[in-house]
CHARMM-style PDB file with segment names, atoms N, HN, CA, C and O in Angstrom:
ATOM      1  N   MET     1      98.623  63.217   8.925  1.00  0.00      PROA
ATOM      2  CA  MET     1      98.910  61.883   8.459  1.00  0.00      PROA
ATOM      3  C   MET     1     100.134  61.376   9.203  1.00  0.00      PROA
ATOM      4  O   MET     1     101.141  62.072   9.337  1.00  0.00      PROA
ATOM      5  N   GLN     2     100.023  60.165   9.675  1.00  0.00      PROA
ATOM      6  HN  GLN     2      99.205  59.599   9.566  1.00  0.00      PROA
ATOM      7  CA  GLN     2     101.104  59.577  10.454  1.00  0.00      PROA
ATOM      8  C   GLN     2     101.853  58.564   9.597  1.00  0.00      PROA
ATOM      9  O   GLN     2     101.241  57.700   8.968  1.00  0.00      PROA
ATOM     10  N   THR     3     103.173  58.674   9.575  1.00  0.00      PROA
ATOM     11  HN  THR     3     103.669  59.375  10.086  1.00  0.00      PROA
ATOM     12  CA  THR     3     103.970  57.685   8.852  1.00  0.00      PROA
ATOM     13  C   THR     3     105.054  57.165   9.773  1.00  0.00      PROA
ATOM     14  O   THR     3     105.598  57.897  10.600  1.00  0.00      PROA
ATOM     15  N   ARG     4     105.358  55.888   9.616  1.00  0.00      PROA
ATOM     16  HN  ARG     4     104.916  55.293   8.944  1.00  0.00      PROA
ATOM     17  CA  ARG     4     106.362  55.279  10.485  1.00  0.00      PROA
ATOM     18  C   ARG     4     107.524  54.703   9.709  1.00  0.00      PROA
ATOM     19  O   ARG     4     108.546  54.350  10.296  1.00  0.00      PROA
ATOM     20  N   GLY     5     107.388  54.606   8.429  1.00  0.00      PROA
ATOM     21  HN  GLY     5     106.557  54.893   7.952  1.00  0.00      PROA
ATOM     22  CA  GLY     5     108.462  54.044   7.640  1.00  0.00      PROA
ATOM     23  C   GLY     5     108.165  54.167   6.170  1.00  0.00      PROA
ATOM     24  O   GLY     5     107.045  54.497   5.780  1.00  0.00      PROA
ATOM     25  N   ALA     6     109.154  53.904   5.359  1.00  0.00      PROA
ATOM     26  HN  ALA     6     110.064  53.636   5.676  1.00  0.00      PROA
ATOM     27  CA  ALA     6     109.010  54.064   3.915  1.00  0.00      PROA
ATOM     28  C   ALA     6     107.972  53.122   3.321  1.00  0.00      PROA
ATOM     29  O   ALA     6     107.408  53.420   2.269  1.00  0.00      PROA
ATOM     30  N   THR     7     107.710  52.001   3.966  1.00  0.00      PROA
ATOM     31  HN  THR     7     108.169  51.759   4.821  1.00  0.00      PROA
ATOM     32  CA  THR     7     106.770  51.035   3.397  1.00  0.00      PROA
ATOM     33  C   THR     7     105.343  51.231   3.888  1.00  0.00      PROA
ATOM     34  O   THR     7     104.435  50.557   3.402  1.00  0.00      PROA
ATOM     35  N   GLN     8     105.121  52.131   4.833  1.00  0.00      PROA
ATOM     36  HN  GLN     8     105.859  52.678   5.228  1.00  0.00      PROA
ATOM     37  CA  GLN     8     103.767  52.350   5.339  1.00  0.00      PROA
ATOM     38  C   GLN     8     102.955  53.154   4.327  1.00  0.00      PROA
ATOM     39  O   GLN     8     103.442  54.131   3.759  1.00  0.00      PROA
ATOM     40  N   ILE     9     101.718  52.732   4.111  1.00  0.00      PROA
ATOM     41  HN  ILE     9     101.322  51.938   4.573  1.00  0.00      PROA
ATOM     42  CA  ILE     9     100.832  53.386   3.156  1.00  0.00      PROA
ATOM     43  C   ILE     9      99.763  54.146   3.927  1.00  0.00      PROA
ATOM     44  O   ILE     9      99.234  53.651   4.922  1.00  0.00      PROA
ATOM     45  N   SER    10      99.454  55.331   3.470  1.00  0.00      PROA
ATOM     46  HN  SER    10      99.884  55.733   2.662  1.00  0.00      PROA
ATOM     47  CA  SER    10      98.413  56.148   4.083  1.00  0.00      PROA
ATOM     48  C   SER    10      97.070  55.423   4.052  1.00  0.00      PROA
ATOM     49  O   SER    10      96.717  54.802   3.049  1.00  0.00      PROA
ATOM     50  N   ILE    11      96.328  55.504   5.150  1.00  0.00      PROA
ATOM     51  HN  ILE    11      96.615  56.009   5.964  1.00  0.00      PROA
ATOM     52  CA  ILE    11      95.005  54.871   5.199  1.00  0.00      PROA
ATOM     53  C   ILE    11      94.077  55.509   4.169  1.00  0.00      PROA
ATOM     54  O   ILE    11      93.161  54.857   3.667  1.00  0.00      PROA
ATOM     55  N   PHE    12      94.313  56.787   3.853  1.00  0.00      PROA
ATOM     56  HN  PHE    12      95.057  57.316   4.261  1.00  0.00      PROA
ATOM     57  CA  PHE    12      93.493  57.458   2.851  1.00  0.00      PROA
ATOM     58  C   PHE    12      93.733  56.869   1.460  1.00  0.00      PROA
ATOM     59  O   PHE    12      92.808  56.768   0.654  1.00  0.00      PROA
ATOM     60  N   CYS    13      94.960  56.488   1.189  1.00  0.00      PROA
ATOM     61  HN  CYS    13      95.711  56.570   1.843  1.00  0.00      PROA
ATOM     62  CA  CYS    13      95.297  55.835  -0.078  1.00  0.00      PROA
ATOM     63  C   CYS    13      94.609  54.473  -0.161  1.00  0.00      PROA
ATOM     64  O   CYS    13      94.060  54.110  -1.201  1.00  0.00      PROA
ATOM     65  N   ILE    14      94.644  53.733   0.932  1.00  0.00      PROA
ATOM     66  HN  ILE    14      95.090  54.028   1.777  1.00  0.00      PROA
ATOM     67  CA  ILE    14      94.004  52.416   0.972  1.00  0.00      PROA
ATOM     68  C   ILE    14      92.499  52.551   0.758  1.00  0.00      PROA
ATOM     69  O   ILE    14      91.908  51.788  -0.006  1.00  0.00      PROA
ATOM     70  N   ILE    15      91.883  53.513   1.424  1.00  0.00      PROA
ATOM     71  HN  ILE    15      92.363  54.133   2.044  1.00  0.00      PROA
ATOM     72  CA  ILE    15      90.440  53.726   1.269  1.00  0.00      PROA
ATOM     73  C   ILE    15      90.115  54.107  -0.176  1.00  0.00      PROA
ATOM     74  O   ILE    15      89.133  53.629  -0.745  1.00  0.00      PROA
ATOM     75  N   HSD    16      90.939  54.962  -0.757  1.00  0.00      PROA
ATOM     76  HN  HSD    16      91.736  55.350  -0.295  1.00  0.00      PROA
ATOM     77  CA  HSD    16      90.732  55.355  -2.152  1.00  0.00      PROA
ATOM     78  C   HSD    16      90.754  54.128  -3.069  1.00  0.00      PROA
ATOM     79  O   HSD    16      89.897  53.980  -3.941  1.00  0.00      PROA
ATOM     80  N   LEU    17      91.736  53.256  -2.865  1.00  0.00      PROA
ATOM     81  HN  LEU    17      92.432  53.376  -2.157  1.00  0.00      PROA
ATOM     82  CA  LEU    17      91.842  52.045  -3.684  1.00  0.00      PROA
ATOM     83  C   LEU    17      90.658  51.106  -3.450  1.00  0.00      PROA
ATOM     84  O   LEU    17      90.145  50.503  -4.392  1.00  0.00      PROA
ATOM     85  N   LEU    18      90.227  50.983  -2.192  1.00  0.00      PROA
ATOM     86  HN  LEU    18      90.645  51.473  -1.427  1.00  0.00      PROA
ATOM     87  CA  LEU    18      89.058  50.151  -1.887  1.00  0.00      PROA
ATOM     88  C   LEU    18      87.801  50.695  -2.569  1.00  0.00      PROA
ATOM     89  O   LEU    18      86.994  49.929  -3.096  1.00  0.00      PROA
ATOM     90  N   LYS    19      87.640  52.026  -2.556  1.00  0.00      PROA
ATOM     91  HN  LYS    19      88.296  52.648  -2.129  1.00  0.00      PROA
ATOM     92  CA  LYS    19      86.478  52.639  -3.198  1.00  0.00      PROA
ATOM     93  C   LYS    19      86.494  52.399  -4.707  1.00  0.00      PROA
ATOM     94  O   LYS    19      85.454  52.132  -5.309  1.00  0.00      PROA
ATOM     95  N   LYS    20      87.667  52.496  -5.308  1.00  0.00      PROA
ATOM     96  HN  LYS    20      88.512  52.713  -4.819  1.00  0.00      PROA
ATOM     97  CA  LYS    20      87.772  52.234  -6.747  1.00  0.00      PROA
ATOM     98  C   LYS    20      87.380  50.796  -7.063  1.00  0.00      PROA
ATOM     99  O   LYS    20      86.644  50.540  -8.016  1.00  0.00      PROA
ATOM    100  N   GLN    21      87.876  49.861  -6.257  1.00  0.00      PROA
ATOM    101  HN  GLN    21      88.474  50.069  -5.483  1.00  0.00      PROA
ATOM    102  CA  GLN    21      87.559  48.448  -6.479  1.00  0.00      PROA
ATOM    103  C   GLN    21      86.070  48.184  -6.261  1.00  0.00      PROA
ATOM    104  O   GLN    21      85.453  47.429  -7.012  1.00  0.00      PROA
ATOM    105  N   ALA    22      85.500  48.803  -5.237  1.00  0.00      PROA
ATOM    106  HN  ALA    22      86.001  49.417  -4.626  1.00  0.00      PROA
ATOM    107  CA  ALA    22      84.076  48.619  -4.951  1.00  0.00      PROA
ATOM    108  C   ALA    22      83.221  49.148  -6.099  1.00  0.00      PROA
ATOM    109  O   ALA    22      82.201  48.547  -6.435  1.00  0.00      PROA
ATOM    110  N   SER    23      83.622  50.257  -6.699  1.00  0.00      PROA
ATOM    111  HN  SER    23      84.451  50.745  -6.426  1.00  0.00      PROA
ATOM    112  CA  SER    23      82.845  50.797  -7.815  1.00  0.00      PROA
ATOM    113  C   SER    23      82.916  49.870  -9.029  1.00  0.00      PROA
ATOM    114  O   SER    23      81.953  49.762  -9.788  1.00  0.00      PROA
ATOM    115  N   ILE    24      84.045  49.211  -9.208  1.00  0.00      PROA
ATOM    116  HN  ILE    24      84.828  49.299  -8.592  1.00  0.00      PROA
ATOM    117  CA  ILE    24      84.186  48.252 -10.309  1.00  0.00      PROA
ATOM    118  C   ILE    24      83.285  47.040 -10.070  1.00  0.00      PROA
ATOM    119  O   ILE    24      82.621  46.559 -10.988  1.00  0.00      PROA
ATOM    120  N   LEU    25      83.271  46.554  -8.828  1.00  0.00      PROA
ATOM    121  HN  LEU    25      83.811  46.945  -8.082  1.00  0.00      PROA
ATOM    122  CA  LEU    25      82.478  45.369  -8.494  1.00  0.00      PROA
ATOM    123  C   LEU    25      80.986  45.672  -8.397  1.00  0.00      PROA
ATOM    124  O   LEU    25      80.152  44.775  -8.521  1.00  0.00      PROA
ATOM    125  N   ASN    26      80.656  46.951  -8.173  1.00  0.00      PROA
ATOM    126  HN  ASN    26      81.333  47.680  -8.072  1.00  0.00      PROA
ATOM    127  CA  ASN    26      79.265  47.386  -8.074  1.00  0.00      PROA
ATOM    128  C   ASN    26      78.471  46.522  -7.091  1.00  0.00      PROA
ATOM    129  O   ASN    26      77.410  45.996  -7.427  1.00  0.00      PROA
ATOM    130  N   ASP    27      79.000  46.386  -5.877  1.00  0.00      PROA
ATOM    131  HN  ASP    27      79.862  46.814  -5.604  1.00  0.00      PROA
ATOM    132  CA  ASP    27      78.396  45.557  -4.838  1.00  0.00      PROA
ATOM    133  C   ASP    27      77.927  46.464  -3.698  1.00  0.00      PROA
ATOM    134  O   ASP    27      78.758  47.094  -3.045  1.00  0.00      PROA
ATOM    135  N   PRO    28      76.626  46.547  -3.443  1.00  0.00      PROA
ATOM    136  CA  PRO    28      76.102  47.448  -2.414  1.00  0.00      PROA
ATOM    137  C   PRO    28      76.669  47.186  -1.014  1.00  0.00      PROA
ATOM    138  O   PRO    28      76.980  48.133  -0.291  1.00  0.00      PROA
ATOM    139  N   LYS    29      76.806  45.933  -0.631  1.00  0.00      PROA
ATOM    140  HN  LYS    29      76.554  45.164  -1.219  1.00  0.00      PROA
ATOM    141  CA  LYS    29      77.335  45.602   0.701  1.00  0.00      PROA
ATOM    142  C   LYS    29      78.780  46.071   0.816  1.00  0.00      PROA
ATOM    143  O   LYS    29      79.165  46.665   1.824  1.00  0.00      PROA
ATOM    144  N   LEU    30      79.573  45.808  -0.206  1.00  0.00      PROA
ATOM    145  HN  LEU    30      79.260  45.325  -1.025  1.00  0.00      PROA
ATOM    146  CA  LEU    30      80.970  46.233  -0.224  1.00  0.00      PROA
ATOM    147  C   LEU    30      81.065  47.756  -0.176  1.00  0.00      PROA
ATOM    148  O   LEU    30      81.869  48.304   0.578  1.00  0.00      PROA
ATOM    149  N   ASN    31      80.250  48.438  -0.971  1.00  0.00      PROA
ATOM    150  HN  ASN    31      79.596  47.993  -1.583  1.00  0.00      PROA
ATOM    151  CA  ASN    31      80.231  49.905  -0.945  1.00  0.00      PROA
ATOM    152  C   ASN    31      79.886  50.426   0.441  1.00  0.00      PROA
ATOM    153  O   ASN    31      80.506  51.372   0.926  1.00  0.00      PROA
ATOM    154  N   SER    32      78.905  49.813   1.073  1.00  0.00      PROA
ATOM    155  HN  SER    32      78.402  49.044   0.679  1.00  0.00      PROA
ATOM    156  CA  SER    32      78.482  50.235   2.402  1.00  0.00      PROA
ATOM    157  C   SER    32      79.601  50.085   3.430  1.00  0.00      PROA
ATOM    158  O   SER    32      79.856  51.000   4.213  1.00  0.00      PROA
ATOM    159  N   LEU    33      80.267  48.935   3.426  1.00  0.00      PROA
ATOM    160  HN  LEU    33      80.060  48.192   2.789  1.00  0.00      PROA
ATOM    161  CA  LEU    33      81.353  48.706   4.385  1.00  0.00      PROA
ATOM    162  C   LEU    33      82.501  49.692   4.176  1.00  0.00      PROA
ATOM    163  O   LEU    33      83.039  50.238   5.139  1.00  0.00      PROA
ATOM    164  N   ILE    34      82.867  49.914   2.933  1.00  0.00      PROA
ATOM    165  HN  ILE    34      82.430  49.470   2.150  1.00  0.00      PROA
ATOM    166  CA  ILE    34      83.969  50.831   2.650  1.00  0.00      PROA
ATOM    167  C   ILE    34      83.582  52.260   3.014  1.00  0.00      PROA
ATOM    168  O   ILE    34      84.413  53.010   3.526  1.00  0.00      PROA
ATOM    169  N   ASN    35      82.337  52.645   2.759  1.00  0.00      PROA
ATOM    170  HN  ASN    35      81.662  52.035   2.343  1.00  0.00      PROA
ATOM    171  CA  ASN    35      81.885  53.977   3.160  1.00  0.00      PROA
ATOM    172  C   ASN    35      81.890  54.136   4.676  1.00  0.00      PROA
ATOM    173  O   ASN    35      82.236  55.202   5.184  1.00  0.00      PROA
ATOM    174  N   GLN    36      81.510  53.091   5.399  1.00  0.00      PROA
ATOM    175  HN  GLN    36      81.229  52.225   4.986  1.00  0.00      PROA
ATOM    176  CA  GLN    36      81.536  53.152   6.862  1.00  0.00      PROA
ATOM    177  C   GLN    36      82.969  53.320   7.370  1.00  0.00      PROA
ATOM    178  O   GLN    36      83.222  54.100   8.289  1.00  0.00      PROA
ATOM    179  N   ILE    37      83.900  52.586   6.768  1.00  0.00      PROA
ATOM    180  HN  ILE    37      83.695  51.953   6.021  1.00  0.00      PROA
ATOM    181  CA  ILE    37      85.310  52.724   7.149  1.00  0.00      PROA
ATOM    182  C   ILE    37      85.783  54.142   6.846  1.00  0.00      PROA
ATOM    183  O   ILE    37      86.446  54.768   7.673  1.00  0.00      PROA
ATOM    184  N   SER    38      85.448  54.640   5.679  1.00  0.00      PROA
ATOM    185  HN  SER    38      84.909  54.132   5.008  1.00  0.00      PROA
ATOM    186  CA  SER    38      85.845  55.989   5.275  1.00  0.00      PROA
ATOM    187  C   SER    38      85.277  57.042   6.231  1.00  0.00      PROA
ATOM    188  O   SER    38      85.981  57.969   6.630  1.00  0.00      PROA
ATOM    189  N   ASN    39      84.009  56.893   6.591  1.00  0.00      PROA
ATOM    190  HN  ASN    39      83.436  56.140   6.267  1.00  0.00      PROA
ATOM    191  CA  ASN    39      83.380  57.830   7.529  1.00  0.00      PROA
ATOM    192  C   ASN    39      84.039  57.775   8.899  1.00  0.00      PROA
ATOM    193  O   ASN    39      84.230  58.804   9.546  1.00  0.00      PROA
ATOM    194  N   LEU    40      84.383  56.581   9.332  1.00  0.00      PROA
ATOM    195  HN  LEU    40      84.228  55.745   8.806  1.00  0.00      PROA
ATOM    196  CA  LEU    40      85.032  56.429  10.631  1.00  0.00      PROA
ATOM    197  C   LEU    40      86.407  57.095  10.634  1.00  0.00      PROA
ATOM    198  O   LEU    40      86.789  57.737  11.613  1.00  0.00      PROA
ATOM    199  N   VAL    41      87.138  56.944   9.550  1.00  0.00      PROA
ATOM    200  HN  VAL    41      86.828  56.423   8.755  1.00  0.00      PROA
ATOM    201  CA  VAL    41      88.446  57.593   9.439  1.00  0.00      PROA
ATOM    202  C   VAL    41      88.277  59.112   9.477  1.00  0.00      PROA
ATOM    203  O   VAL    41      89.066  59.810  10.113  1.00  0.00      PROA
ATOM    204  N   ALA    42      87.253  59.620   8.801  1.00  0.00      PROA
ATOM    205  HN  ALA    42      86.612  59.052   8.284  1.00  0.00      PROA
ATOM    206  CA  ALA    42      86.995  61.061   8.825  1.00  0.00      PROA
ATOM    207  C   ALA    42      86.671  61.530  10.239  1.00  0.00      PROA
ATOM    208  O   ALA    42      87.132  62.588  10.668  1.00  0.00      PROA
ATOM    209  N   MET    43      85.875  60.739  10.965  1.00  0.00      PROA
ATOM    210  HN  MET    43      85.500  59.880  10.617  1.00  0.00      PROA
ATOM    211  CA  MET    43      85.561  61.088  12.356  1.00  0.00      PROA
ATOM    212  C   MET    43      86.820  61.100  13.210  1.00  0.00      PROA
ATOM    213  O   MET    43      87.012  61.999  14.030  1.00  0.00      PROA
ATOM    214  N   PHE    44      87.667  60.110  13.020  1.00  0.00      PROA
ATOM    215  HN  PHE    44      87.510  59.380  12.354  1.00  0.00      PROA
ATOM    216  CA  PHE    44      88.911  60.052  13.778  1.00  0.00      PROA
ATOM    217  C   PHE    44      89.768  61.263  13.459  1.00  0.00      PROA
ATOM    218  O   PHE    44      90.373  61.867  14.345  1.00  0.00      PROA
ATOM    219  N   GLU    45      89.809  61.603  12.198  1.00  0.00      PROA
ATOM    220  HN  GLU    45      89.318  61.112  11.478  1.00  0.00      PROA
ATOM    221  CA  GLU    45      90.602  62.747  11.776  1.00  0.00      PROA
ATOM    222  C   GLU    45      90.113  64.014  12.475  1.00  0.00      PROA
ATOM    223  O   GLU    45      90.909  64.894  12.805  1.00  0.00      PROA
ATOM    224  N   ASP    46      88.824  64.101  12.693  1.00  0.00      PROA
ATOM    225  HN  ASP    46      88.178  63.387  12.425  1.00  0.00      PROA
ATOM    226  CA  ASP    46      88.245  65.258  13.387  1.00  0.00      PROA
ATOM    227  C   ASP    46      88.300  65.113  14.903  1.00  0.00      PROA
ATOM    228  O   ASP    46      87.787  65.960  15.633  1.00  0.00      PROA
ATOM    229  N   ARG    47      88.918  64.049  15.364  1.00  0.00      PROA
ATOM    230  HN  ARG    47      89.336  63.361  14.770  1.00  0.00      PROA
ATOM    231  CA  ARG    47      89.099  63.784  16.792  1.00  0.00      PROA
ATOM    232  C   ARG    47      87.774  63.642  17.545  1.00  0.00      PROA
ATOM    233  O   ARG    47      87.644  64.052  18.699  1.00  0.00      PROA
ATOM    234  N   MET    48      86.797  63.048  16.853  1.00  0.00      PROA
ATOM    235  HN  MET    48      86.903  62.715  15.916  1.00  0.00      PROA
ATOM    236  CA  MET    48      85.493  62.851  17.479  1.00  0.00      PROA
ATOM    237  C   MET    48      85.428  61.543  18.254  1.00  0.00      PROA
ATOM    238  O   MET    48      84.558  61.363  19.107  1.00  0.00      PROA
ATOM    239  N   VAL    49      86.330  60.650  17.965  1.00  0.00      PROA
ATOM    240  HN  VAL    49      87.037  60.797  17.273  1.00  0.00      PROA
ATOM    241  CA  VAL    49      86.403  59.403  18.719  1.00  0.00      PROA
ATOM    242  C   VAL    49      87.834  59.218  19.186  1.00  0.00      PROA
ATOM    243  O   VAL    49      88.766  59.690  18.534  1.00  0.00      PROA
ATOM    244  N   ASP    50      88.017  58.547  20.292  1.00  0.00      PROA
ATOM    245  HN  ASP    50      87.260  58.164  20.822  1.00  0.00      PROA
ATOM    246  CA  ASP    50      89.381  58.342  20.769  1.00  0.00      PROA
ATOM    247  C   ASP    50      90.043  57.195  20.007  1.00  0.00      PROA
ATOM    248  O   ASP    50      89.376  56.428  19.313  1.00  0.00      PROA
ATOM    249  N   GLU    51      91.333  57.095  20.143  1.00  0.00      PROA
ATOM    250  HN  GLU    51      91.875  57.718  20.707  1.00  0.00      PROA
ATOM    251  CA  GLU    51      92.111  56.132  19.371  1.00  0.00      PROA
ATOM    252  C   GLU    51      91.690  54.688  19.625  1.00  0.00      PROA
ATOM    253  O   GLU    51      91.598  53.901  18.683  1.00  0.00      PROA
ATOM    254  N   ARG    52      91.438  54.334  20.860  1.00  0.00      PROA
ATOM    255  HN  ARG    52      91.514  54.973  21.626  1.00  0.00      PROA
ATOM    256  CA  ARG    52      91.056  52.956  21.177  1.00  0.00      PROA
ATOM    257  C   ARG    52      89.733  52.588  20.502  1.00  0.00      PROA
ATOM    258  O   ARG    52      89.623  51.529  19.885  1.00  0.00      PROA
ATOM    259  N   GLN    53      88.746  53.446  20.616  1.00  0.00      PROA
ATOM    260  HN  GLN    53      88.835  54.307  21.117  1.00  0.00      PROA
ATOM    261  CA  GLN    53      87.447  53.195  19.991  1.00  0.00      PROA
ATOM    262  C   GLN    53      87.598  53.105  18.474  1.00  0.00      PROA
ATOM    263  O   GLN    53      86.980  52.257  17.831  1.00  0.00      PROA
ATOM    264  N   PHE    54      88.419  53.982  17.912  1.00  0.00      PROA
ATOM    265  HN  PHE    54      88.920  54.671  18.435  1.00  0.00      PROA
ATOM    266  CA  PHE    54      88.690  53.961  16.477  1.00  0.00      PROA
ATOM    267  C   PHE    54      89.235  52.601  16.045  1.00  0.00      PROA
ATOM    268  O   PHE    54      88.756  52.011  15.077  1.00  0.00      PROA
ATOM    269  N   LEU    55      90.231  52.114  16.765  1.00  0.00      PROA
ATOM    270  HN  LEU    55      90.620  52.593  17.552  1.00  0.00      PROA
ATOM    271  CA  LEU    55      90.860  50.844  16.401  1.00  0.00      PROA
ATOM    272  C   LEU    55      89.893  49.672  16.528  1.00  0.00      PROA
ATOM    273  O   LEU    55      89.889  48.772  15.687  1.00  0.00      PROA
ATOM    274  N   VAL    56      89.073  49.681  17.577  1.00  0.00      PROA
ATOM    275  HN  VAL    56      89.076  50.411  18.260  1.00  0.00      PROA
ATOM    276  CA  VAL    56      88.087  48.614  17.765  1.00  0.00      PROA
ATOM    277  C   VAL    56      87.081  48.617  16.613  1.00  0.00      PROA
ATOM    278  O   VAL    56      86.769  47.567  16.052  1.00  0.00      PROA
ATOM    279  N   GLU    57      86.580  49.795  16.266  1.00  0.00      PROA
ATOM    280  HN  GLU    57      86.834  50.648  16.721  1.00  0.00      PROA
ATOM    281  CA  GLU    57      85.580  49.871  15.204  1.00  0.00      PROA
ATOM    282  C   GLU    57      86.173  49.540  13.842  1.00  0.00      PROA
ATOM    283  O   GLU    57      85.545  48.838  13.049  1.00  0.00      PROA
ATOM    284  N   ILE    58      87.367  50.033  13.562  1.00  0.00      PROA
ATOM    285  HN  ILE    58      87.877  50.603  14.206  1.00  0.00      PROA
ATOM    286  CA  ILE    58      88.031  49.698  12.295  1.00  0.00      PROA
ATOM    287  C   ILE    58      88.231  48.189  12.207  1.00  0.00      PROA
ATOM    288  O   ILE    58      87.980  47.586  11.163  1.00  0.00      PROA
ATOM    289  N   GLN    59      88.679  47.583  13.293  1.00  0.00      PROA
ATOM    290  HN  GLN    59      88.883  48.073  14.141  1.00  0.00      PROA
ATOM    291  CA  GLN    59      88.904  46.134  13.299  1.00  0.00      PROA
ATOM    292  C   GLN    59      87.603  45.391  12.991  1.00  0.00      PROA
ATOM    293  O   GLN    59      87.605  44.423  12.231  1.00  0.00      PROA
ATOM    294  N   ASN    60      86.503  45.838  13.573  1.00  0.00      PROA
ATOM    295  HN  ASN    60      86.501  46.625  14.190  1.00  0.00      PROA
ATOM    296  CA  ASN    60      85.211  45.193  13.319  1.00  0.00      PROA
ATOM    297  C   ASN    60      84.821  45.281  11.845  1.00  0.00      PROA
ATOM    298  O   ASN    60      84.397  44.288  11.253  1.00  0.00      PROA
ATOM    299  N   TYR    61      84.963  46.461  11.256  1.00  0.00      PROA
ATOM    300  HN  TYR    61      85.308  47.267  11.737  1.00  0.00      PROA
ATOM    301  CA  TYR    61      84.610  46.631   9.843  1.00  0.00      PROA
ATOM    302  C   TYR    61      85.531  45.832   8.930  1.00  0.00      PROA
ATOM    303  O   TYR    61      85.070  45.212   7.972  1.00  0.00      PROA
ATOM    304  N   VAL    62      86.817  45.841   9.219  1.00  0.00      PROA
ATOM    305  HN  VAL    62      87.192  46.344   9.998  1.00  0.00      PROA
ATOM    306  CA  VAL    62      87.767  45.101   8.388  1.00  0.00      PROA
ATOM    307  C   VAL    62      87.506  43.597   8.499  1.00  0.00      PROA
ATOM    308  O   VAL    62      87.600  42.877   7.505  1.00  0.00      PROA
ATOM    309  N   THR    63      87.181  43.125   9.695  1.00  0.00      PROA
ATOM    310  HN  THR    63      87.105  43.710  10.502  1.00  0.00      PROA
ATOM    311  CA  THR    63      86.843  41.712   9.876  1.00  0.00      PROA
ATOM    312  C   THR    63      85.596  41.360   9.071  1.00  0.00      PROA
ATOM    313  O   THR    63      85.556  40.331   8.396  1.00  0.00      PROA
ATOM    314  N   GLU    64      84.585  42.214   9.145  1.00  0.00      PROA
ATOM    315  HN  GLU    64      84.617  43.049   9.694  1.00  0.00      PROA
ATOM    316  CA  GLU    64      83.354  41.970   8.386  1.00  0.00      PROA
ATOM    317  C   GLU    64      83.630  42.006   6.882  1.00  0.00      PROA
ATOM    318  O   GLU    64      83.105  41.183   6.132  1.00  0.00      PROA
ATOM    319  N   LEU    65      84.447  42.951   6.450  1.00  0.00      PROA
ATOM    320  HN  LEU    65      84.873  43.619   7.060  1.00  0.00      PROA
ATOM    321  CA  LEU    65      84.822  43.050   5.043  1.00  0.00      PROA
ATOM    322  C   LEU    65      85.566  41.799   4.591  1.00  0.00      PROA
ATOM    323  O   LEU    65      85.288  41.262   3.518  1.00  0.00      PROA
ATOM    324  N   ASN    66      86.500  41.339   5.397  1.00  0.00      PROA
ATOM    325  HN  ASN    66      86.726  41.776   6.268  1.00  0.00      PROA
ATOM    326  CA  ASN    66      87.270  40.126   5.111  1.00  0.00      PROA
ATOM    327  C   ASN    66      86.355  38.913   4.982  1.00  0.00      PROA
ATOM    328  O   ASN    66      86.458  38.147   4.023  1.00  0.00      PROA
ATOM    329  N   THR    67      85.467  38.745   5.948  1.00  0.00      PROA
ATOM    330  HN  THR    67      85.384  39.367   6.726  1.00  0.00      PROA
ATOM    331  CA  THR    67      84.535  37.619   5.949  1.00  0.00      PROA
ATOM    332  C   THR    67      83.651  37.660   4.710  1.00  0.00      PROA
ATOM    333  O   THR    67      83.441  36.645   4.046  1.00  0.00      PROA
ATOM    334  N   TYR    68      83.143  38.834   4.415  1.00  0.00      PROA
ATOM    335  HN  TYR    68      83.313  39.659   4.955  1.00  0.00      PROA
ATOM    336  CA  TYR    68      82.264  38.994   3.260  1.00  0.00      PROA
ATOM    337  C   TYR    68      82.986  38.638   1.962  1.00  0.00      PROA
ATOM    338  O   TYR    68      82.431  37.944   1.110  1.00  0.00      PROA
ATOM    339  N   MET    69      84.216  39.111   1.813  1.00  0.00      PROA
ATOM    340  HN  MET    69      84.667  39.674   2.505  1.00  0.00      PROA
ATOM    341  CA  MET    69      84.968  38.843   0.584  1.00  0.00      PROA
ATOM    342  C   MET    69      85.323  37.360   0.457  1.00  0.00      PROA
ATOM    343  O   MET    69      85.349  36.824  -0.651  1.00  0.00      PROA
ATOM    344  N   LYS    70      85.595  36.697   1.577  1.00  0.00      PROA
ATOM    345  HN  LYS    70      85.574  37.132   2.477  1.00  0.00      PROA
ATOM    346  CA  LYS    70      85.879  35.254   1.541  1.00  0.00      PROA
ATOM    347  C   LYS    70      84.649  34.479   1.095  1.00  0.00      PROA
ATOM    348  O   LYS    70      84.755  33.538   0.307  1.00  0.00      PROA
ATOM    349  N   LEU    71      83.479  34.871   1.598  1.00  0.00      PROA
ATOM    350  HN  LEU    71      83.393  35.635   2.237  1.00  0.00      PROA
ATOM    351  CA  LEU    71      82.239  34.198   1.220  1.00  0.00      PROA
ATOM    352  C   LEU    71      81.885  34.467  -0.236  1.00  0.00      PROA
ATOM    353  O   LEU    71      81.312  33.613  -0.912  1.00  0.00      PROA
ATOM    354  N   LYS    72      82.224  35.634  -0.702  1.00  0.00      PROA
ATOM    355  HN  LYS    72      82.690  36.327  -0.153  1.00  0.00      PROA
ATOM    356  CA  LYS    72      81.911  36.036  -2.070  1.00  0.00      PROA
ATOM    357  C   LYS    72      82.746  35.256  -3.082  1.00  0.00      PROA
ATOM    358  O   LYS    72      82.294  34.998  -4.197  1.00  0.00      PROA
ATOM    359  N   ASN    73      83.954  34.885  -2.696  1.00  0.00      PROA
ATOM    360  HN  ASN    73      84.321  35.095  -1.790  1.00  0.00      PROA
ATOM    361  CA  ASN    73      84.842  34.158  -3.614  1.00  0.00      PROA
ATOM    362  C   ASN    73      84.542  32.740  -3.540  1.00  0.00      PROA
ATOM    363  OT1 ASN    73      85.171  31.939  -4.231  1.00  0.00      PROA
TER     364      ASN     73
END
């Protein structure tokens, strides 16, 4: 786990919170996106993808998640 300062939050903590919220909302699309992000983080942790590819893919999922949540509200 990489930390850079006292205010930085672990990505695993963020994913955990997203999963909890998704289970409350019971939304299949939201669950799918969060699971994909979680799986990608696990792959990165296992060093199966390089850092650049990881960041590009995470950005794509987060953008899609953001767009979806804006449309949902």
